[in-house]
N, C-alpha and C positions, 0 to 999 in steps of 0.2 A: 504493500500500500504506500502511495506517495505521501510526501510531506509538503505542506504549504507554509512558507515563512512570510510573516507580515513585515513589510518594509516601512511601516508608519506607526505612529503612536500619538494618541491624545486621550482625554478622559472618555472612556467608553459610555459613561452615563449621559453624554450629550446626544446620543441617539442619531448620530450622523451616518454611520456605516450603511444603514438601510436605504439612504437616499443617494448614495454614490455608486458609480460604476467602477469596476476594478479591472486592471489588466493582470495577466498571469504570464510570467516568463519562465520557461523550462530552462534550467541550467545544466543539471546532470544528476545522476544518482537518484532519479525520480523526485527531484526537489523543484518546487515552483516558488517564484518570488511574486508576492501579491502587492500591487501598488494601486493607490486610488487615482481616479481621474477627477481632479478638483474642480468644483464650481465656486464662484465667488460667494454664493450663499453659504456653502459649507465652510469656506474659509472664515467668513464672518463669525459663524458660530464657534469655530475652533479658537479664534483669537479672543472672542468674548469670554470663552471658557477659561483660557489661561489667565486672562486678566482677573476674572472672578476668583480663581484659585489663589492668585497673588493677594487680592484684597482680604479674602476670608481666612487664609491660612499663612501664606509665606510671610506677610508683614507682621504676623502675630507670634512668630517663633523666633528664637535667638540663633545666632551664628553657631554656638556649640551644638544645638539640635541638628542643624544642617550638616555640620561636620561629622556628627555621630552617624547620621544616615549614610553619608558618602563613605565613611569608614567601613561600615558593614557591607555596603555594595562592593567596594573594591576588594575587601577580603574574600567575598564570594567569588569574584571574577578571578582571583589568584588561586582558587582551589580548582584543580583539574577535574574534580568530580561535580562541579557546579553545572546544572543542566543548561544554563545559558551559554557557558563556555563550551560545553560539549556540542551544542547546536552550532555555535559559531565555528567550531572545528570542522564540522561536516560541510559547512557552506562556504566559508571565506576563502579557502584555497582556490576553489573553482572561480569565484567571483573576482578576486583580486589578482590572481596569477602568482601570488606568493606561495612558497612552500609551507606546509603545515609546521615544519620545524621553525621557520621564521616567525610565523604567527604565534605559535605557542611560546617560544623562548623570548624573542625580542619584543613581541607584542604584549602578551598577557603577563609573563614573568618579570619583565623589566619595564616596559612603558607604563604599565598600570601603577607601578610603584610611585611614579611621578605625582599622582593625585591621591596617594594615601593620605589619610587624615593628618598625620604628623608632618607631612611635607607641604601642605597647602599654605600659601602666603597670607598672612593676616596683618602685615604692617601697612600703615597708611601712606599718605603722600609724602615723599621724601623732600627735604629742604635742599634745593639744588646747590646752594652755595657751600654746603657741607660736603659735597661730593665732587669738587672740582679737581681732585686727584683720586686715585683708586683708594677707596675706603671700605672697611668691612661692612658686609651685609649678609645676614644668615651665615652660611659656611663659606662664602666667597667674598668677592670684592666688586664694587661698581664705581663708575665714574660718569659724570654728566658732561655732555658737550652741547654747545649752542646757547642761545639766549631765549628766555621765556617769551612766548607770544601766544596767548591762549586764543584758540579759534573755536573751541567748543567746550561747554561746561554744563553738565546736568548730573547732579549728585543724587537724583531720585528717578532713574529711568524706569518706566513702567513695563515696556516691552523691548527686548533686545533680540535682534535677528542674528543668526549665525549661519554663514554659508561655508561649507566645509569642502576642502579639496579632497581628491580621492587617491593621492599618490602614496599615502601611508595609512596604517590602521590606527584608530584611537582618537583622532582629532575631535570627533563628536563628543566623546566622553569628557575631554578637557573643556570644551565649549559649554556643555551643559553644566558642569561643575562651577565654572566661573560665573555663569549667570545666576546661579542660586546663592553664591556668596555675596552678591550685590542686591539681593531682594528683588530681582526682576523676573517677570514672566519671559519665557524663551520660546521662539520658534527656531527650528534647526533644519536647514536644507541639507540633506545628506547627498553625497555625490552619486551620480549615475554609475560610476565605476564600482562603488561599494555602498549600496543602500541599506545594508542589513544591520551593521553593528550599532549605529545610533539608536535604532528602534529597540534592539535587544538591551542596550544599556538603560534606556528610559524605562523599559519594562522591569528591569531589575530594581530600579528605584521604587516603582509601584509596589513590588513585593514587600518592601521594607516600610515605605511611607506613601500610601496612595495620594494623599492630599498634596504632598510636595511634588510628586510626579505629575499631578494634573496641572501644574503651572508650566508644563513642558509640552510642546507639540513637535513631533518629528515628521517632516514633510518631504517625501520624495517627489521631485518633479524635474523635468528637463530644464536646463539653464536657458533654453530658448523660449520658454513659456512666459512671454512678456506680460500677459494678463495677470498671472499668478504673482509674478515678481512685483509688478506695479502695485497690486493690492497690499502685499506684505510690507513693502517699503513704506507705503502710506500709513501703516499702522505702527511703525517702529520708531523708537527714540534714537536708536543707533543700530548699525549693522556691522558686525565683525566678520570679515571675509578672508578666506585663504584661497589662492588659486594662481593661475598663470596670467600671461599678458592679455589674452582675449577676455578672460574673466574680469581683469582690472578695468579694461576699457568699458565693458558693458555695465559693470556695477557702478563705476564712477559716474557714468552718464545718467543712470537711473537715480543715483543718490542726489545729484545736482538738481534733477527735475523735481524731486520731492523734498529737497532741502533737508536731507537726512545725513548726519555725519557718518563716515565709514572709517572703521579701524581696519585698514587693509594690509594684508601680508601677501606679497606677490613673489614672483620668481626671483631667486637669489643664487649666488655662487659661494661655495665654501672650499677650503683647502686645509692642508696639514703642514706644519713646520716642525722639523726635527733638528735640534741643536747638536753640535758636535759632542757635547758632554755626554749625551746618551748613546753615542755610537761607539760603545766600548763592549765589555762582556754582556751588557744588557741589550745589545742591538737586536738579537733574535726575539727577545720578549717584546721589545718595542714594535718590531715588525708584526708580531702576532696581534698586538692590540690594534695597530693600524688596519690589519686585515678585517677586523670587526667593523670599523668605520666604513670601509669600502664595501663590505658585504651587506651591511644592515639595509633592509628594504631595497636590496639590489640597486643601491645608489640613486633611488628615485626621489629622495627628499631634498629640500633646499639646503638642509644642514649636512648633506652627504658630501664628502670631499671629492673634488674633481682633479686635483693635482696635489703632489707632495713635494715640498721644497726641503732638500736635505743638505745641511751645511757640510762643507768640505773640511779636511784636516782632523777628522775623528779617526779613531783606530779602525773603523769600518768605513770604507769609501761609499759615496752615493750609489755607484753601480753595484757594489757588494750588498748594500742595503736592499736594492731592488731585487737581487737574487734571493735574499732572505725573505723578503716580502712575498715573492712568488711561492716559495716553499710553504709559508704560513697561510697564504691564500688557499692553497690546496687542502690543508688541514681544516681550515675554517669552512670550506665549501662542503666538506663531508658532514659537519655538524649543522650548518645552515645552508643547505642546498638552494639553488635557484628554483623558482616555480615554473609554471608553464609559460609565463611571459619572460622568456629568457634573454631576449635581445640578441639572438645569435648573429644577426646580420651586422649589428653595431660592433660586436666583438670581432667578426671577420673583417669588417671594413677597417677597424683600427689596426688589425694585424697586417693587412696588405699595405696600408699607408706607410707603416714604419718598417716593414720588411724591405721595401725599396730603398729606404734611407740606409738601413743596415748593410744591404748588399753593396751600395755605392761607397761604403767605407766611412760614412758619417758617424759621429759619436752617439750611436743608438744601439741599444741591445734589447731584444724582445724575449720575454719569458712567458710561455704559453701554458694554458691548461690543456691536458690531454682530451678533455671533452668540451672545450669552449665555454667553461663555466666562468672564466675570468681571463684577464690579460693585463700583465704588468709590463710597462715600457720604460726603460731608462732612456731619457732624452737629454743629451748634452748639447743639442743644437741651438737651444734658445732658453732664456730664463723667463720670458714674458708668460703671463697667465693665459692658458688656452682651455676652453671648455672641453670636458670629456664626452665621448659618445655614451657614457653611463653604462649601466648593466654590468658593473664590476670591471670596467676598463679604467685603469689608473696610470698616470705618468709620474715618474720620479725624476726630479730635476735638481742638478747640483746648484748650490749658491755659495758664493764666497763668504758671506756674512749674513746672518738672519736679519740684520738691521737694514739690509738693502731691499728686503721683500716689500715693505710698505710702498716704496716708490714703484716697484714692479707692478703692483696690483692697483695702484691709485687710479689708472684709467677706467677701471670698472668699480670704483669706490661706492657708487650709489647702489650697486647690485651685490655688494659683499654682505656676507652674514657671519658664518661660523668659521673659526680657525681652531683646528685641533692642534694641540701643542705637546711636545716633550722638550721643555725648556727649563733649565734650573732657575730657581727663584731669583737668584742674583741678577739674572738677565731678563726675567720675565716682565717686570713692570715697565722697563724702558721699551721693550718690544710691544707690550700691550698699549702703552701710550701712543706709539707711532702707528700701530695698525688700527687703533681706534680712530685716530686722526684721519687715516686713509679711508675709513668707512665701515670697517668690520664692527659687528655689534656683540658677538658672543665668542669668548675664548674658553675652550674646554680641554681638559686632559684627553689625550688620545683614547679611543674606544668609547668615549662618552659623547661624541659629536651629535648623535641622534637621540640622546637621552637627556633632554632639557629638564632642568630642575624647575619646580613650579614657581620659585621666587624669581627666576631669571627674566630679564626683559626679552621680548620677541621683536626682532628687527628694531631695537632701540627704544621700545616702549614696554612698560610693565602691563601685563594683560588686564589686571583688575583696574589699574588707574586709567587706562585708555578707554574703558567703558564709561568713565565719568567725565574725562577731560582730555583735550588735545592741547598741548602747550609748546610744541616745537622743540622740546628738549630730547636729545638723543642719548640714551643710556648705553654704556658698554660694560659688559660684565666679564669677570674671570670667575669660573664656576667653583674654584677651590682656592683656599689660602695655602695649600700645601700640595704641590703637583706630585712630589715623590710619594707622599702618602696615598694620594688618589690613584696613582699608577699601580701601587702595590695592591690596592683594593680591586682595581680593574683586572689585574692578572689573576686574582683568585676567581673572579667572575668568569673570565675566559676559560680557565681550567674546568670550571663546572660545566660550561656550555660544551666544550670539546668532549669531556667525559660522558656527558649525557648523549651526545651525538654518536659516540663510539658504541655505547650500550644498545642504541636502537638499530645499529647496522646488522 
């Protein structure tokens, strides 16, 4: 007998389902995805419903109550026996193209920890003048760039819209959680590429606290449905959106029409920097951690590295590091294999492009996967930043001094996001100052590039604060005050991931 999975969520007591038509999409394994065909009348009732739930319940409970509910929900999702997780395990590999190992390990076991109760940010608006140099915040450091110019302020938003990109798993859970922390009703547009998880997460909140859940509506609809988007924007105090360039253009135009502020997070580039001090007997460990960053979500996130700058004059040369990375990429690919959306053509294109250079005697060396799971390229022909074909294709480039990197990447400064680092603390702050000035916004220890901490800014803005106010300040974070300690912790995590992968083979 087949299984039907609902890709939507709202208060079932509104009596809307009987008035709507639904589409059914066969995916595989006798599973169908059920999606509503929205009418404006139905959307009016849904939005009125989440507003009512906010007035009657959300505004009358305190933040600790919300945190307790989220804590219970996240604990359930981190339990492999939880029925919601088991259903997601059945469905998500087919929908997303990610392997079950990636979804289980990197998604549920690691990403969900970001929004555990104890990790959620509760600090208020920061005083900019106290952070004009890197200053402690939570377990890391932040610095403020720019001058204040408030363009939006609303500290009592009634309805917040969330438009989620589909390149990685879990964004909907983060968005739903942030909305509840600011006492707002929430509608969430889940991506067409992955319309399931947001509804499952909202349903898990309903299991713990139905009244809280009924201030949430999860709405699957195509991005081109202008009538639906027009109505939802007209009902919102602010819309927080993630997506690519086409999404940015469409959403910006719609927001301007309805005079709705947008907290937008669009396409970005990220990279890794390895200082010579770590190219000693720790080089293989460092390569192993880097392999996690390259492999996570098959390099599909804005925070996924597209290049690696390796400083010369370490005990291990940049080309030797590339060889170590290739060996570790193979080990990691066993524990976190690619899914069905493998990007084989991108890997092959990268191979043929650099094979020609290698044959012609240029300072290029290619390290290949036997099954085209990944591709490591040592490229000594240029130091400028070049986008990767993605899908676990990564270039290693030598650099004389890591302090030259900020100038190398400055031409794409407005598109910079995350920098993964293995840099000793004595050199880290000066590098962070310069790379922050160049445009990067998040500096994280290697292997943590795709594991944002809940307190960190996104693209230079704190997620909670930007739901209230836009002030033109760009915040840059260093995710830890002790890179060495963080790297030791990361090594333990990687050993666990690799050991689990070996056991399942």
